[in-house]
ROBARO-376932 format. One record per residue: x, y, z of N, C-alpha, C, O, CB in turn; residue in one letter. Coordinates in steps of 0.2 Angstrom, whole numbers, plus 2048, in hexadecimal, padded with zeros to 3 digits. Atoms other than C-alpha are relative to their C-alpha. Glycine has a CB too. Layout:
BEGIN
XYZXYZXYZXYZXYZA
...
***
This chain:
BEGIN
8048027FAA2F4B57128017F98018007F57FD7F9802800M
7FF8077FEA324A571C7F97FD8017F48008018047FF806S
8068037FFA2549871F7FF7FF8087FA7FB80A8007F87FDN
8018007F9A2649B7327FA8038027F88097FF807803803I
8067FD7FEA1649F73B8018028088057FE80B7FA7FB800K
7FF7FE7F9A154A874C7F98018037F4804800803807800V
8068007FCA074A575880180480680680480A7FD7F9801F
8007FC7F9A024B07677FA7FD8047F57FE8018018077FFK
8058027FC9F84A977580080580680580580A8017F8802F
8007FC7FB9F24B57827FE7FD8077FD7F78077FB8057FFG
8018037F99EE4B37957FA7FC8007F97F78037FF805805G
8068048009DC4AD7928007FA7FD7FD7F57FF7FA8047FCA
7FF8078049E249F7868047FB8048047F58028038017F9S
7FC8047FC9ED4987947FE8008078037FF80B8088017FEV
8017FE7F99E449C7A47FE7FA8047FC7FB80A7FA805800N
8028067FC9E048A7A98037FA7FD8067FA7F77F87FF800S
7FE8068039E54787A67FD7FE7FA8007FD7F58007FA805A
8048018069D747679A8028047FA8028027F47F9800802Q
7FE7FC8069DC4857908067FF7FD8077FF7F7800807803A
7F98018039EE48078F8007F97FC8037F97F78057FE806I
8008068059E946F7887FC8027FA7FE7FF7F47FB7FA804R
8037FD8079DE47877B8058037FC8068027F67FA805802N
7FB7FC8039ED4837778057FA7FD8077FB7F7804804805M
7FB8058039F84737757FD7FC7FA8017FB7F58017FA806A
8038038069EB46B7698018057FA8018027F47F97FE801S
7FF7FB8069EC47B75E8078007FE8087FF7F87FE807802I
7F88008029FF47B75E8017FA7FC8047FA7F7804801806V
7FE806803A0046975A7FD7FF7F98007FC7F57FD7FA804K
8038008079F446B74B8038047FB8028047F57F9801800S
7FC7FC805A004787438077FF80080B8037FE7FE807802H
7F9801800A104707448037FD7F98087FA7F98027FA805L
7FE801807A1146D7318058057FE8098037F97FB8007FBD
7FB7FB801A1C47D73180380280680080180B7FD8067FCT
7FD7FE7FAA2848473D7FC8058037F980A8008078037FEP
8057FC7FCA1F48D74B80380380680680080A7FA7FC802L
7FE7FD7FAA2449A7587FA8028037F58068018048077FEV
8067FF7FCA1749B76680280580580680480A7FE7FA803V
7FF7FB7FBA174AB7707FA8008057F48008038018077FDV
8058027FBA0E4A97818008068058068088088017FA803I
8007FB7FAA084B678E8007FD8078007F78077F98047FFS
8028027F9A064B57A17F97FC8007F57FF7FC801805805A
8078047FF9F84A97A67FB8048037FC8078098017F9803M
8067FD7FC9E74B07AA80280880280480C7FE7FE7FC806G
7FF7F97FE9E84C07B48078008048078058097FA802805K
7FA8007FC9FA4BC7BB8038078008068098058057FB7FDT
7FD7FA800A014CD7B57FD8058058008098088008037F9T
8037FC7FB9F44D67BF8027FF80780480380B7F8800800N
7FE8027FA9F94CC7CE8078028028098048077FF7F9801A
7F97FE7FFA0C4CF7CB8018078018068098048047FD7FBL
7FF7F87FFA094E27CA80080180880280680A7FB8037FCE
8017FF7F8A044E17DD8077FE8038088008097FB7FB803Q
7FA8027FDA154D97E08068047FF80C8038028027F97FEL
7FA7FB802A204E77D98028038067FE80680A7FE8057FAV
7FD7FD7FAA2B4ED7E77FD8078017FD80C7FD808801800P
8037F97FEA224FC7F07F98017FF7F68058018048057FCG
807800801A114F87EA7FB7FE8067F78028087FE7FC7F9V
8038027FAA0B4EE7F880480180680A7FD8077FE7F8800L
7FC7FF7FAA124F48097FF7FB8058047FA8097FE807803A
8018057FBA0B4E68138037F97FD8017F67F87F87FF801D
7FC806802A174D78127FC7FA8007FD7F67FC8067FF805D
805806800A094CB8177FC7FF7FA7FB7FA7F77FC800806V
8048008069FE4D08098047FF7F98027FB7F57FD8077FFA
7FB801806A0D4D07FC8017F88008017F57FB806804801R
7FE807801A124BE8017F97FC7FF7FA7F77FB8027FE807H
806804802A004B88007FE8017F97FC7FC7F67FA803804A
8018008079FE4BF7EF8057FC7FC8047F97F78018087FEK
7FA805803A0F4B67EA7FD7F98017FE7F57FC806801804Y
8028077FFA084A67F17FA7FE7FC7F97F97F97FE7FE808E
8068018059F84A87E78027FF7F98007FB7F67FC806800E
7FD801807A024AA7D78037F97FF8027F67FA8058067FFV
7FC807800A0D49B7DB7FB7FA8007FC7F67FC804800806K
8058057FF9FE4907E07FC7FF7F97FA7FA7F77FB801805A
8048008069F44957D08047FC7FA8017F87F77FF8077FEY
7FD803806A0248F7C48027F98028017F47FE8078047FFH
7FF8077FEA0747F7CE7FA7FC8007FB7F67FE804800807T
8078048019F547A7CF7FF7FE7F97FD7F87F87FB803803T
8018028079F347B7BC8057FB7FE8037F67FA8018077FCI
7FB805802A034727B97FF7F98037FF7F47FF808803802F
8018077FD9FF4647C57FA7FD7FC7FA7F77FB7FE801807D
8068038049EE4627BC8027FE7F97FF7F97F77FA806800E
7FE8028079F64627AB8047F98008027F57FC8058057FDL
7FC806800A034547AF7FD7FA8037FF7F5803807802803V
8038057FD9F844A7BA7FA7FC7FC7F87F77FE7FD802807S
8058038049EB4467AD8027FE7F97FE7FC7F57FA8057FFT
7FD8028069F644379E8067FB80080A7FC8058028067FCT
7FA805800A0343579A8058057FE8058087F87FF7FA7FAA
7FB7FB801A1243F79B8077FE8018087F88047FF806805V
7F98017FFA2543F79B8028028078038088088058047FAD
7FF7FF7F9A2A43E7AD8068058018068098058027FA804V
7FA7FC800A3C4467AA7FE8087FE80080C8018067FE7FCS
8037FA802A334557A17FD8048067FD80A8077FD8007FAA
8047FD7FAA274587B08058028058048078087FB7FB802V
7FC7FE7FAA354577BD8058067FE80680B8028057FA801A
7FC7FA802A404647B37FC8068007FE80B8028037FF7F9D
8057FA800A3146F7B17FF8038077FF8098097FA7FF7FDT
8027FE7F9A2D46F7C48068038038068088067FF7F9804R
7FA7FD7FDA3F4737C88018077FD80380C8018077FC7FED
8007F9804A3F4827BB7FB8048037FD80A8047FF7FF7F8A
8057FC7FEA2F4887C280280280880180880A7F97FD800L
7FE7FE7F9A364887D48058058008058098058027F9804Q
7FB7FC801A454917CF7FD8077FE7FF80C8018057FE7FAR
8037F9802A3A49F7C77FC8038067FD8098077FB7FE7FAL
8037FD7FBA2F4A07D68058038068038088097FB7FB803F
7FB7FE7FBA3E4A27E18038077FE80480B8028067FB801A
7FD7F9802A454B07D67FB8058007FC80B8028027FF7F8D
8057FC7FFA344B87D67FF8038077FF8098087F97FD7FEL
8007FE7F9A344B97E98058048018048098058007F9804E
7FB7FB7FEA454C17E97FF8077FC80080C7FF8077FD7FDK
8027FA803A3F4CE7DC7FB8048047FC80A8047FE7FE7F9A
8057FC7FDA304D37E58028028077FF80780A7FA7FB801M
7FE7FE7F9A394D57F68068058008098068058027FA804T
7FA7FC801A474E07EF7FD8078027F78098028028017F9C
8027F97FEA474F27F67FE8047F98018047F4806803803K
8037FC806A3D4FE7EA8058047FE8098088027FA803802P
7FB7FB803A485087DE7FC8047FB7F98097FE8067FC7FCT
8047FD805A4050E7CE7FA7FC7FE7FB7F67FD8048027FAD
806804801A2E5097CC8007FC7F97FE7F67F97FA804800Y
800802807A305067B98047FA7FF8037F47FD8018057FBN
7FC806800A3F4FB7BB7FE7FA8047FE7F5802807803803Y
8038067FBA384F17CA7FA7FD7FD7FA7F77FE7FE803806D
806803803A284EE7C08037FB7FB8007F57FB7FC8067FCY
7FE805806A314E67B18047FA8038037F48018058037FCD
7FD8067FDA3C4DB7BD7FC7FB8037FD7F5804805803804Q
8058047FCA2D4D57C67FB7FD7FC7FA7F67FC7FD804805T
805802804A1F4D47BA8027FB7FA7FD7F77F87FC8067FDV
7FE804805A294CB7AD8007F88018007F47FD8078017FES
8008077FEA284BB7B77FA7FC7FD7FA7F67FD8007FF807F
807803803A164B87B08027FC7FA8007F67FA7FB8057FFG
7FE803806A1D4B479F8057FA8018047F57FE8028057FBE
7FB8057FFA2C4AA7A57FD7FA8037FE7F4801806803805L
8038067FDA2149F7B07FB7FD7FB7FB7F67FB7FD802806I
805803805A1349C7A38047FC7FB8027F67F97FC8067FDS
7FD804806A1F4977958047FA8028047F57FF8048057FCT
7FC8067FDA2A48C7A07FB7FA8017FC7F5800803802806T
8058057FEA1A4837A67FD7FD7FA7FD7F77F97FA803804L
804803806A124817958057FC7FB8047F77F97FD8067FBI
7FB804804A2347C78C8017FA8038027F57FF806804800S
7FF8067FDA2646F7997FA7FB7FF7FB7F57FE801801807G
806805801A144687978007FE7F97FF7F87F87F9804802Y
800802807A154687848057FA7FF8047F57FC8018057FCL
7FA805801A2645E7857FE7FA8047FF7F4801806803804N
8028067FCA1E4527927FB7FC7FC7FA7F67FE7FD802807S
805804804A1044D7868027FF7F97FE7FD7F57F9804800I
7FE802807A1B44B7778008057FB8028047F57FD7FA7FEG
7FF7FA805A1A45C76F8068038018078088057FA805800I
7F97FD7FFA2C46076E8018077FE7FE8097F98057FB7FBS
7FF7F9801A3147276F8068028048087FF8087FA804802N
7FA7FD7FDA3F47D7747FE8078037FA80B8008058027FBL
8027FA7FCA3C48B7818068057FF80C8038007FF7FF808W
7FA7FB801A4649B77D7FE8068047F88088058008027F8L
8017FA7FCA484AA7888008067FC8058087F9806801805D
8017FA805A414B977E80480680280680A7FE7F98027FFV
7FC7FA7FEA4C4C57888068007FD80A8057FC801800808R
7F9800804A5B4BF77F7FF8017F88038017F48037F9801Q
8027FF807A514C176E7FE8077FF80180B7FA7FB7FB7FEL
8027FA801A484D176F80480580580380480B7F8801802V
7FB7FC7FCA544DF7757FD8077FF7FB8097FA8078007FER
8027FA800A4F4F077A80480580480A8038067F9800804T
7FD7FB7FCA555007827FE7FF8077FB7FA8097FF8077FED
8018017F9A545027957FA8058027FA808808806802805D
8067FC7FFA4350C7947FB7FB8037F77F87FF7FD8047FAY
8048057FCA3A5017A17F88017FF7F68077FF8027FF807F
807801801A284FC79F7FD8027F97F78017F77FC805805R
802800807A2850078D8068017FC8078067F97FA8067FEE
7F9800804A394FC7857FF8017F97FA7FF7F68047FA802G
8007FF807A3D5027748057FB7FD80A7FA7FF8038087FEH
7FC805803A434F47698068027FC8068077F87FB7FC7FBV
7FA7FF804A544F47628007FB7FA8017F57FB8077FE805D
802804806A4F4ED7518067FC7FD8067F67FB7FD8037FBW
7FA803803A614E974B8027FB8048037F58028058057FFL
7FE8057FBA664E075A7FB7FA8017FD7F4801802803807R
8058057FFA564D775C8007FB7F97FF7F57FA7F9803800T
800804806A564D17498067FB8008057F67FE8018057FAG
7FA8057FFA684CA74C7FF7FA8048007F5803806804802Q
8018057FBA634C175B7FB7FB7FE7FB7F57FF7FE803807Q
805804802A534BA7548037FB7FA8027F57FA7FA8037FDV
7FD804805A5C4B47448057FB8038057F58008038047FBQ
7FB8057FDA6A4AC74E7FD7FB8048007F5803805804804Q
8028057FBA604A375B7FA7FC7FE7F97F67FE7FF803806H
807803802A4E4A07558017FC7F97FF7F67F97FB8057FFV
800803807A5149C7428047FA8018037F57FE8038057FBT
7FC8067FFA5F4907477FC7FA8047FC7F5801806802804Q
8048057FCA544877547FA7FD7FC7F97F77FD7FE803806H
806802803A454867498027FA7FA7FE7F67F97FD8057FCL
7FE805805A4F47B73C8017F98048017F48018078027FDS
8008067FCA5146F74B7FA7FE8047F97F8805806800804E
8068007FCA424727557FA8047FD7FA80A7FD801802807H
8057FC804A3247674B7FB8048047F78088027FC7FB7FCP
8047FD7FCA2A47D75A80480480680880180A7FB7FC804L
7FD7FB7FBA3148C7657FB8038057F68068028058057FDV
8047FD7FBA294927758048068038098058057FD7FB805I
7FD7FB7FDA2D4A377B7FB8058037F58048038048047FBT
8047FC7FCA264B27857FE8067FC8028097F7804802806Q
8027FA803A1C4C178080180580580380480B7F98007FEG
8007FB7FCA1D4D27888068028038088088047FB7FF806F
7FA7FF7FDA2E4D178F8068017FB8057FE7F58027FB806I
7FA800804A3F4D578880680280480680180A8008067FAA
7FA7FF7FCA514D978D8048067FE8048087F88047FA7FFG
7FC7FA802A5D4E778E8077FF8048077FB8097FD807802T
7FA8007FCA6F4EB79580080780380080C7FF8067FF7FBI
8007FA7FCA704F87A28078047FF80C8007FD7FF7FF808L
7FA7FD801A7E5057A28067FD80480C7FE8027FF807802P
7FB8037FCA874FB7AF8037F97FD8087F67FF7FD7FE807T
7FE806803A884EC7A37FC7FA8027FC7F57FF8077FF801G
8048057FEA7B4E27AC7FA7FF7FC7F88047F97FE801807A
806801803A6D4D97A47F98028047FA80180A7FF7F97FEE
8067FE7FDA5B4DF7A87FA7FE7FC7FB7FE7F5800807802A
806802804A494DA7A37FC8077FF7FC80B8037FC7FC804T
8057FB802A3E4E779A7FA7FD7FE7F97F77FC8038047FBT
806802802A2C4E67957FE8057FA80180A7F97FA800805T
8017FC806A244EC7857F98048007F78067FB8007FC7FAL
8077FD7FFA144F478C7FB7FB8027FB7F67FF7FE8047FAG
8068047FEA054ED7947FD7FD7FA7FC8007F57FB804804R
8038048059FD4DF78A8058007F98027FF7F47F98037FEE
7FB800806A0D4DF77F8027FA7FD8077FA7F8806804802G
7FF806803A0D4CD77A7FF8007F98027FC7F57FD7FA804S
8027FF807A054D17698068037FD8088017F77FA8047FFD
7FA7FC803A144DD7668067FB8008097FB7FB802806804Y
7FA805800A214CF76B7FF7FC7FA8047FB7F68007FC806S
801805806A194C375E8018047F98048017F47F87FE800A
7FF7FC806A194D17518088027FF80A8017F97FD807800S
7F87FF801A2C4D57548037FA7FE8077FA7F9803802807I
7FD806802A304C37527FE7FE7F98027FB7F57FE7FA805L
803801807A254C17428048047FB8068027F67F8802800S
7FC7FC804A2E4D073B8077FD7FF80A7FD7F9800807803Y
7F9802800A3F4CA73F8017F97FD8067F87F98037FF807C
7FF807803A3C4B87397FD8007F97FE7FB7F57FC7FB804L
803800807A334BE7297FA7FA8007FA7F77FB8057FF7FBG
8058057FFA244B372F7FB8007FA7FA8067F77FD800806A
805800805A174AE7227F98028037F68067FF7FF7F97FES
8067FE7FDA094B272E8018008088057FC80B7FA7FC7FEE
8017FF7F9A054B77407F97FF8027F58027FF803806803M
8078017FE9F64B174A8008018078047FF80B7FE7F87FFT
8027FE7F99EF4B875A7FA7FB8027F57FC7FF7FF807802I
8068047FE9E44AB7637FC8038067FF80580B8037F9802W
8047FD7FB9D64B376D7FA7FC8027F87F77FF7FE8077FDK
8068037FE9C64AF7767FA8037FD7F48027FF7FF801808D
8057FD8049BC4B87698017FD7F98067FB7F87FF808800V
7FF8038079B84B27578048047FB8058027F67F97FF7FDP
7FC7FC8049C34C07508008078027FF8098087FD8007F8G
8007F97FF9C44D374F7F98028007F68037FB8048047FBF
8077FE7FF9B34D97567FF80780080480B8027FD7FD806L
8017F98009AC4EA7547FF8038077FF8098077FA8027FBN
8017FE7F89A94EB7678027FB8048027F58027F9803801A
7FE8057FA9AE4E27777F97FD8017F4800803803803806D
8078037FF9A04D57797FE8008087F97FE8098017F87FFP
8027FF7F99A14D978C7FB8068007F7806805806802804K
8047FA8009984E97877FA8007FB7F58037FC8048067FFY
80580180598E4E47787FE7F97FF8027F47FF8038037F9F
8028078019834D57758007FE7F88027F87F77F8800802D
8008028079834D67628068037FC8058087F97F98037FCN
7F97FD8039954D975C8007FD7F97FD7F87F78067FE804T
7FF80280799A4D874A8077FE7FF80C8028017FE8067FBI
7F98028019AA4CE7458028047F97FF8047F48017F97FFK
7FD7FD8069B54D87398047FB7FD8097F9800804807802I
7FD8068039BB4CC72C8078037FD80C7FF7FE7FC7FE7FAN
7FA7FE8039C94D77248018078037FD80C8038008017F8K
7FE7F97FD9D24E672C8068027FC80B7FF7FC801800808I
7FA7FD8029DF4F172380580180580380380B7FE8067FCP
7FB7FE7FB9EF4F372B7FF8078047FF80780A8078007FDY
8007FA7FD9ED50572E7FA8018057FA80480A8008067FBN
8058007FC9DC5037358017FC8077FF7FE80C7F97FD7FDE
7FE8047FA9E24F674180580480580480480B8047F97FFA
7FB7FC7FC9F05027477FC8058037FD8078098058037FBI
8047FA7FD9E351074A7FC7FD8067FC80080B7FB8037FBE
8048037FB9D85047548047FE8068027FE80C7FC7FA7FDL
7FC8027FB9E64FD75E80280680480380680A8067FC7FEA
7FE7FA7FD9EC50F7627FB8028057FC80580A8018057FBY
8057FE7FC9DB5137697FE7FB8067FA7FD80A7FA8017FCY
8018047FB9DB5047747FC7FA7FF7FA7F68037FC803805G
8048078019D34F576B8047FB80380A7FA8018007FF7F8A
7FD8057FD9D74E77768037FA7FC8067F67FF7FC7FE806S
7FE8068049D94DA7688078017FE80B7FB7FD7FB8007FAV
7F98008039EA4E176280380680480180B8068008027F9I
7FC7FB7FD9F84EA76B8028067FB8038057F58067FD803H
7FF7FA8059FB4FC7648067FF7FB8068027F6801806804P
7FA800804A0D4F875E8007FA7FB8057F97F8806800804K
800807803A084E77568018007F88057FD7F57FA7FC802T
802801808A034EB7448068037FC8088007F77FA8047FEV
7FB7FD805A114F673D8067FC7FE8077FB7F8803807804K
7FB804803A1F4EA73D7FE7FB7FB8027F97F68037FC806P
802805805A154DD7347FE8037FA7FE8007F57FB7FB803I
8027FD807A0E4E97288068027FC8068017F67FC807802Q
7FA7FF803A204EE7248027FB7FB8067FC7F6805802804N
7FD806803A234DC71E7FA7FD7FC7FB7F77F98037FB804K
806803804A114D97177FE7F98037FB7F58008027FF7F9G
8028067FDA0E4CB7247F98018027F78058068047FF806I
8078007FF9FC4C77267FF7FE8088037FA80A7FC7FB7FCR
8018017F99F54C77387F97FD8017F48007FE800807804L
8068047FF9E74BA73C7FE80180880280180C8017F97FFN
8038007F99DC4BD74C7FB7FA8007F67FB7FC7FD807801I
8048068009D44AC7507FE7FE80780180080C8047FA7FCK
8038027F99CA4A475E8037F98028037F47FE7F88007FFS
7FE8067FD9D24977697FA7FB8027FB7F6803805801805F
8058047FE9C149276D7FD7FC7FA7FB7F67FB7FA804803V
8028038069BD48D75B8058017FB8058067F67F98037FDD
7FA7FF8049CE48B7527FF8007F98028027F58057FB802P
8018018079C64867427FC8067FD7FC8067F67FC7F97FFS
8047FA8029BC4967408048057FC80A8057FD7FD803805A
7FC7FC8059C24A37338038058038098078027FB8027FBE
7FC7FB7FC9C64B173F8008077FC7FC8077F78067FE802G
7FF7FA8039CC4C27398078017FD80B7FD8007FE807804S
7FA7FF8039DA4C872E8028078007FE80B7FD8017FC7F9V
7FD7F98019E54D872F8057FF7FA8097FB7FA803803807V
7FC8018069ED4DB71E7FF8067FC7FD80B7FE7FE7FA7FCG
8007FB8059EF4E670F7F98027FD7F98027F78057FF7FBP
8077FF8039DC4EA70D7FF80880080380C8037FB7FC804F
8027F98019D44FB7087FC8028057FC8088077FD8017F9F
8057FE7FB9C64FB7157FF7FA8047FF7F48027FA8037FDA
8038067FC9BF4F17237FA7FD7FD7F68007FA7FF803808I
8068048039B34E471E7FD7FB8068017F78088037FC7FAD
8057FA8039A54E67238028068048048078097F97FE802P
7FF7F97FD9A54F97267FB8018057F58008048008057FBL
8047FF7FB99D4FC7378038048068098048067FD7F9803T
7FD7FC7FB99F5077468047FB8058027F58067FA803804P
7FB8047FB9AD50175280080480680180A8078077FF7FDL
8017FE7F99AC5037658067FE8048077F88047F97FF803Y
7FA8027FC9BB5037717FE8048077FD80A8078068027FDI
8017FE7F99B95057848067FF8048087F98047F97FD803F
7FB8017FB9C65087917FE8038077FC8098088078057FEK
8037FE7F99C15087A380680280580C8028037FC7FA802N
7FC7FE7FB9C950E7B38058057FE80B8047FF8047F9802N
7FC7FA8039D051E7AB8008068057FB8078097FD8027FAQ
7FF7FA7FC9D652D7B48018067FB8058067F6807800805V
7FF7FA8049D453F7AC80380580580180780A7F98027FEL
7FC7FB7FD9E154B7B28008077FD8028077F78077FD802I
8007F98029E055E7B08058048038068048097F9803800S
7FB7FD7FD9EF5687B28008087FF7FF80A7F98077FD7FEI
8007F98019EF57B7B58068048038088028097F9803803L
7FB7FD7FD9FD5877B87FE8048067F98078068048057FAP
8027FD7FA9FD58E7C98008087FF7FC80B8038057FF806K
8007F8801A015A07C37FB8027FB7FC8087F98078027FED
8057FE8059F35A07B78028027F97FF8057F57FB805802F
7FD7FF8069FE5A17A87FD7FB7FB7F97F67FD8087FF800S
8038058059FA5987978047FA8018097F98028008047F9F
7FD8068019FD5867948048017F98017FF7F47FB7FA800I
7FC7FF807A0B58A7878057FA8008057F5803803807800A
7FB805802A195807808057FE8068067F88068048027FAE
7FC8027FBA2458178F7FD7FC8068007F7808803807804D
8048047FBA1757B79B7FE7F87FD7FF7F38017F9803802N
802806803A1256D78F8077FB8008077F58017FE8017F8L
7F9804800A2556878D8017FD8078037F78078058057FFQ
7FF8037F9A265667A07FB7FA8027FE7F58047FE805805T
8058067FFA1655B7A18027FA7FC8027F57FF7F98037FEI
7FE806804A1B5507928077FD8028077F78028008027F9F
7F98037FDA2D54E7997FE7FB8068017F6806805806801A
8018047FAA265487A97FC7F97FE7FE7F48007FB803805L
804806802A1953C7A18057FB7FC8047F57FD7FA8027FBL
7FC804803A275357968057FC8058077F68058058047FBA
7FB8027FBA335337A57FC7FA8047FF7F5806802805805R
8048057FCA255297AF7FD7FB7FB7FA7F67FE7FB804803L
803805805A2051F79F7F98008017F67FA8028047F9801N
8077FF800A0E5257A07FD8007F97FF8047F57FE806805V
803800807A045207917F98048007F58038047FE7F97FEK
8067FB8009F752E78D7FB7FD7FB7FD7FC7F58028077FEV
8058038049E75277867FC8057FC7F98047F77FB7FC804N
8047FA8049DF5387818038068038048068097F9800801M
7FE7FA7FE9E554A7837FD8067FD7FA8067F7808801800M
8037FA8039DE55C78180380680480380580A7F97FF800Q
7FD7FA7FC9E556D7857FC8067FE7FA8077F88078017FFN
8037FA8029DD57E78680580580280B8048037F9801805S
7FB7FB7FE9E558F78A8027FF8078088018087FC8077FFA
7FE8007F99E558C79D8007F98038027F98097FB804803L
7FF8077FD9E557979F8027FB7FB8017FC7F57F97FE804S
7FE8068049EC5697997FD7FA8037FE7F98098087FF7FFF
8038067FD9E155979B8027FA7FC8037FA7F67F8801800S
7FE8068039E65477987FD7FA8047FB7FB80A8077FF7FFF
8048067FD9DE53679B8057FA8008097F97FB7FA7FE7FCC
7FB8068009E95277A17FC7FA8047F77FB807806802804I
8028067FC9E65157A88018028078078048098037FA7FED
7FF7FF7F99E45167BB8067FC8028067F68017FA7FF804F
7FB8037FD9F45127C480280580680580A8058067FF7FBN
7FF7FC7FA9F65197D68078028018088088027FD7FD806Q
7F97FE7FFA095197D68018057FB80480A7FD8047FA7FEV
7FE7FB805A0A5237C67FC8068017FF80C8007FF7FD7F8L
8047FA7FF9FC52F7CA80380480680380A8067F97FE802L
7FC7FC7FAA055337DB8068037FD8088098008017FB806S
7FA7FE803A155357D17FF8077FC80280C7FD8047FB7FCS
8027FA804A0D5427C57FE80580580180B8047FA7FE7FBI
8027FB7FBA0554B7D480680380380680A8047FB7FD805Q
7FA7FE7FCA1554C7DD8058057FC80780A7FE8047FA803E
7FB7FC805A205527CE7FD8077FE80180B7FD8017FB7FAA
8037FA803A1455F7C87FD8058057FB80B8037FB7FF7FBL
8047FC7FBA0D5667D980380780180080C8028007FC806A
7FD7FA7FFA1A5747DA7FE8057FB7FE80B7FC8077FF800G
8017FB806A1657C7C97F98007FE7F78057FB8057FE7FAQ
807800803A045777C57FB7FE8067FD7FB80B8007FB7FAF
8068037FC9F35747CD7FD7FA7FC7FD7FA7F67FB805801R
8038078039EC5627C97F97FF8037F87FF8098057FB802L
8078037FE9DA55C7C98007F97FC8027F97F77FB8057FER
8008078039D654A7C57F97FD8027F77FE8078067FC800Y
8058047FF9C753F7C38027F87FF8057F77FA7FA8027FCN
7FE8078019C852C7C57F97FC7FF7F47FF7FF8037FD807T
8068058019BC51D7C17FD8027F97F68027F97FB801806G
8037FE8069B95247AF8007FB7FB8047F67FB8038067FEL
8008058059B651B79F8028047F97FF80A7F87F97FC7FFQ
7FE7FD8069BE52078E7FD7FC7FA7FE7F67F98088007FFL
8048038069B351C77F8038037F98038097F87F8801800I
7FD7FE8079BA51C76D7FB7FD7FB7F97F77FC8077FE7FFT
8058038059AD51A75F8038027F98048087F77F9803801I
7FE7FE8079B451974D7FA7FF7FB7F67FA7FC8067FB7FER
8058008059A851C73E7F98018047F57FD8057FF7F97FCY
8057FE7FC99C52574A7FA8047FD7FC8077F8802803807Y
8057FA80198C5307497FD8028067FE7FE80C7FA7FE7FBN
8027FD7FA98353A7567FB7FB8037FB7FA80A7FC8077FFQ
8048047FE97652D7588037FA8048017F880A7FB7FD7FBE
7FC8057FC98352075D8038038068037FF80B8067FD7FBI
7FD7FD7FA98C52C7697FA8008057FC7FE80B8028077FEI
8067FF7FB97B5307727FF7F98037FE7F98097FA8037FDD
8028077FE97751D7738057FD8058047FA80A7FF7FB7FBR
7FB8037FC98851877A80180480780380180C8078007FCI
7FF7FC7FB98A5277867FA7FF8057FB7FF80B8018077FFV
8058027FC97952478D7FE8058067FC80380B8017FA803G
8017FB7FB97753579680580180580480580A7FA7FE803G
7FB7FF7FB9875337A08048077FF8048097F98057FA800R
7FD7F98019915437A38077FF7FC80B7FB7FE802802807N
7FA80180499F54579680480680280380C8027FE8027F8V
7FB7FC7FE9AE54D79D8058037FB8078097FC8057FD805L
7FC7FD8069B854F78D7FE7FC7FA7FD7F67FA8087FE802L
8018038069B554B77B8048037FA8058097FA7F98017FEQ
7FC7FE8069BF54C76B7FD7FC7FA7FA7F67FA8077FE800Q
8038028069B95497598058017FA8078067F97F98027FER
7FD7FF8069C15467487FB7FD7FB7F57FC7FD8077FC7FFS
8058028059B95417377FD7F98027F77F88008038017F9R
8028077FF9B852F73C8007FD8077FD7F88088057FB7FCT
8008037FA9BB52D74E7FF80580680080B8058087FE802T
8027FB7FA9B453575F8037FC8068027F68067F9801800T
7FE8037FA9BB5327707FD8048057FC80A805808800801Q
8037FD7FB9B25367808027FD8078027F78077F87FF7FFL
7FF8027FA9B65357927FA8018057F8807805807804803I
8068007FC9A753179D8007FE8078057F98087FA7FD7FCV
8008037F99A352E7AF7FC7FA8007FC7F78057FC805804E
***
């Protein structure tokens, strides 16, 4: 295992000029060993860029206004950064030029004629990470923190399954070893993007893919695995891995140690601290994962590693809002058997729909997904000929690990439960 460290900074840690200065101070204090820094889109940029995907906003005026909002947000932050710090003038000028080129390319991408939603999504939304890392890399260089910006699309290679590309591990490993390892011997700091990757289309053309929503953690894990990093650190706005989201609970408990398998389970159920695919690659190489606070960088945080049980052992709560519960029934009142399920799952796979919970009975199949009007309409259209569909929107999916009935009753609070599943350690409930 090498002495290389991998840091990941999410959108909240770089959402303002002040936040980026704080990130810069954290990075500067860890340059005693080679460091790869993976950065997400700034703030809520990804949400804004989702509105710019061709076909989402029909109103050209509204689309252009959203584009100008994204552009102004980034340029204002960069102006504030470089106007209040003694800087390298040439680095500032080069960064401004690079940002202008990216904004011009974004404008072209968002005005293309809609083709396939998943493909269009990746080509458009990926600009969030390209812009944020270009801005931050340029700022760091301008204040004397020398770094090399690398395009992760040339490092992490996937198939052409858009919106959740499958990593080509052999090709990715070769690219990372060839490019990143070589550069780290000359530049102890590399800046690159999370969430996005690259593929080659059947035509031979290059295209951008993404690794799934909130996939920057996974990006850092992929690079950690391929580099044989000594450790990986995710910098968050919370003191570590908490047993619940502080937006919902006043008295949260920090989990100090989390076994790899426990972290995988929690991420699968939707724990926002870790992307579902993050843990397995680093587990395979025994790389420890630190979850630390960028608000208090010196605090201990949480560690994911080869432990036997979570410490301390306490109930864990995960909430997913804005859920849609879809129930599918055959029009001919036949059973929901293997052939019907095959049709349904083939469609969900083709549309790249992530199912958060599912349940079937003799006459119906129900599943819960994040609300997305484009995908919901596509599901309705594709299945309307063969099935009857019912759906409820505006729901909440609650997952409780290490539950008891008293805890369930307190959390549900008398709300209507539309669907519930239980295992020995975990219960999931869809509530209004």
